[in-house]
N, C-alpha and C positions, 0 to 999 in steps of 0.2 A: 448522693452526698450523705455522709454519716452525721447523724444527730447525736448519737451516743455509741457506746461500745456494742450495743445490740439492736440499734435502730438506725435505719437509713431511709432517705427519701429518693425515689426514682422519678425523674421527669420523663413522661411517655408521650410520644406523638404517633397518632394512628391515622391511616388513610385507607379508603377503600371505596367500594361501590355498593349502594343500597337502593334497591328497586330501580336500577338503571341510572341512578344519579350519583355523581362523585361526592363523597363526604370525607371530612377530616376533622380531627379534634386533638386537644392536648389535655393532659391531666397529670396529677401527681399521685403516686402510690407510696404509702408507708410500708416499709418492709421490717418485720420483726424477726431478727436472727435468733434461733434457738439451737444450741449445739447439743447433739445427742449421739450416742454410740449404739451400734447394733449390739444385740445380746452377745454375739461372739467376741467382738472387740472389747466390750465391757468386761467380760470374764477374763480375757487374755491380759488386759491392762491391769486388772485387779488381782493378778496372780492366783486366779481361781483354779482349783484342780480337784478331781474326784478320785485320783489314785496314782499309783506308781508301778511301772513295769521294771522289775529288778532283774537284770541279766547277770547270772553267775554261772560258774562251772564246777563240776564235781572234782574235788581234789586238786584244783589248780585255779589260776586266774585266767579268764578268757584272754585269748591272744589278741594283739592289735588288729589282726585280720578279722577275727570274730566280732570285735567291738565295732569296727567299721561296717561290717555286714549287718549287724543288728540295727545300727543307726540308720543305714540305708533302707532296710526293710520297714522300719518304723515310719519313715517319711513317705515311703510308697503307699503304706496303708492309709496314712493321713490324707494323701492326695486323692486316693480312690474314694474314701468316705466323703470328703468334701465335694468331690465332683458328683457323687450320687445324691447330695442334698443334706448330708449329716453335718450341718454347719457348726454344731457344738462339739464335734469330735476333732479336737485339735491337740497338738503337742505344745505344752508350755515351755518345756526345757529338756535338754538332754545333757546329762552330766556324767563324765567318766569318773569313777571312784577307784579307790585302791583295790576293791574287790571285783569290779566289773563295770556295769553301765546302769544308770538310773534314768528312766524315761518318764517324765512327769506329764500326765495326760488329763484332758479336760472332761472326759466322759468315760463311763465304765464300758461303753460299747467299743471305743477305740482301744482301750486297754486289753480287752479280751481278744480283739482282732490282731493286735500287734503280737501278743503272746503266742497265739496260734500260728501266725505267719512265721515267727522265728523258729518255732518247733518244727514246722513243716520243712523249712529250708535247712536248718542246722542240727536237727535231732534234739533229743532230750525230752523233758516234760515240764509242766508248770502246775503250780497250786495257787489258790486264792486265799487271802487272809483279810477279811473285812474288819474294819474298826468303826465302832459307833461314834459319831462326832456331834450328834444332836438330833433335834426333831424340827419338822416344819409342817404346819397344818395337821398335826397328829401323825405324821409319817416319819419313821426313823430314817436318818441319813447316815450313810456309811461312806468311808473312803476305803478303797480296796487296793491291797498290794498284790500284784501278779508276780509271783516268784518263779522266774524261768531258770531252770537248772539245765545247763548244757551238759552233755555226756563227757566223761573223762577223755574219750577218744572221739575225734571228728573225721569226717570224710577227707581223704587225702593223707592222713597220718601214716607214716611208715613205722611199723611195729615188728616185734619179734614174737612169733608164735611157733611153738614146738621146735625152737632153734632155727627157724627160717624167717626170712624177711617177708612181709606182707603189707599190702596197702589197704587201709580201712575204706570200706564203701559206705557203711552206715553204722550207727550205734544208737541205742535207745535208753542207755543207762543200765541195762542188764546184759544184753547180748551185743556182740560186735560181729558184723559181717565183713569179710575181707576177701581180697583176691591174692593168691600166692604170687610171689615174684620169683621167676619171670613168666611161669606158664599161665598165670591168670585164672587158675582154678578157684571157684568160689566156695568159701567155707564160712562157718559161723561157730563162735565159741563164747562161753560166758566171759564177761568183762574181766573177771579176776584171773582168767587164764592167759591174759596178755603178759608176756615176760618183760618187755621193755619198749619204751617209746624212743624212736631214733630221730624223727623229724617229720617234715611234711613235704609232699611233692612240690609245693610252691617254693621250697628252699633249694630245690635242685637247680643246676645250671647246665647249659648246653656245652659239651666238650667236643672239640674237633678230633676225629679219629685220624691218627697220623700213619698207622700201619696195622697190619694184622698178620699174625703167624699162628695158624691153628686156632686154639681157643684163647690166645693172648692178643690183646690190642694195646696200642699206644695211644694215649689221649693227651690233649693240650688244655691245661687249665685256662679258662677264658679270663680270669682275674689276674693271675700271676704270670701266665705264659710258661709255667713249669710243665715239663713233660713227665708222664707217669705211665706205668704199665699195669694192666689189671686183666683178670680172667673174664671172659664173656660166657654167660650161661648158654647151654644148648638151646637152639631155637631163636635166639635173639640175633637180629641182623645188624651188623656194623662193619662197613667197609671203609677203606681209606678215603678221606675227603668228605665223608658224611659227618653229621653231628648227632650226638647221643646225649640224652638227659641223664645226669649222674647226681646222686645225692652223696656227698662225701662226708664221711665221719672221721674221727681222729685216726682210725687205723683201717678203714675199709672204703671201697667204692661200691655203691649200690647202683647198679645199672637199671634204669627205668624204661629205656627204649627211646 
């Protein structure tokens, strides 16, 4: 029964055997309730943070797909660190901004791990920008901004290089590695040699092949049901009844296979 907001009385009855004889007894125990938070919960509830991972892109805003991927990667890193015993490595907040994504983090360890994981998965590079916020026990305290800069072109982008379509395989902010469409030959060029960005393979749709005559095929738009004709590149297989991935532009069909 409660005596006050933080004190209670518990009536206890105990029975057992002592040296072969049955014994029993009653007593009252006073319980003092004291609310405490663990260091992790205390920091999280107090909006404590040691840095920010800022995800941006060169010459553009990160796409919705990139923002989703960066957020997913951040949560995966948090789960991995927490499981390994890094209790203070947590994410306080993830906020989408007009320029990209801000990930507020509770330790410098998780900030570095998130930045590195995003770079490994999505390309680009990151820099660190520490800011002095005070001292504790003679030790300087810093908050660090991890500035992740995604490359202008990302894996799966369809671009024009030397007048031909190509699919980006990787980019590091300086060079772009791509495979030519449709033969798949691997090449690399400086980023500034890319002539145009057309779209991304995830924007492609599956079209039904309705007929084939030589190097001309008829395809059925899955969204509108509209029938169109286009040329099929040498070496690309497409027979009536099969489906083929196509990235459609305003005036062209890019057959991806």
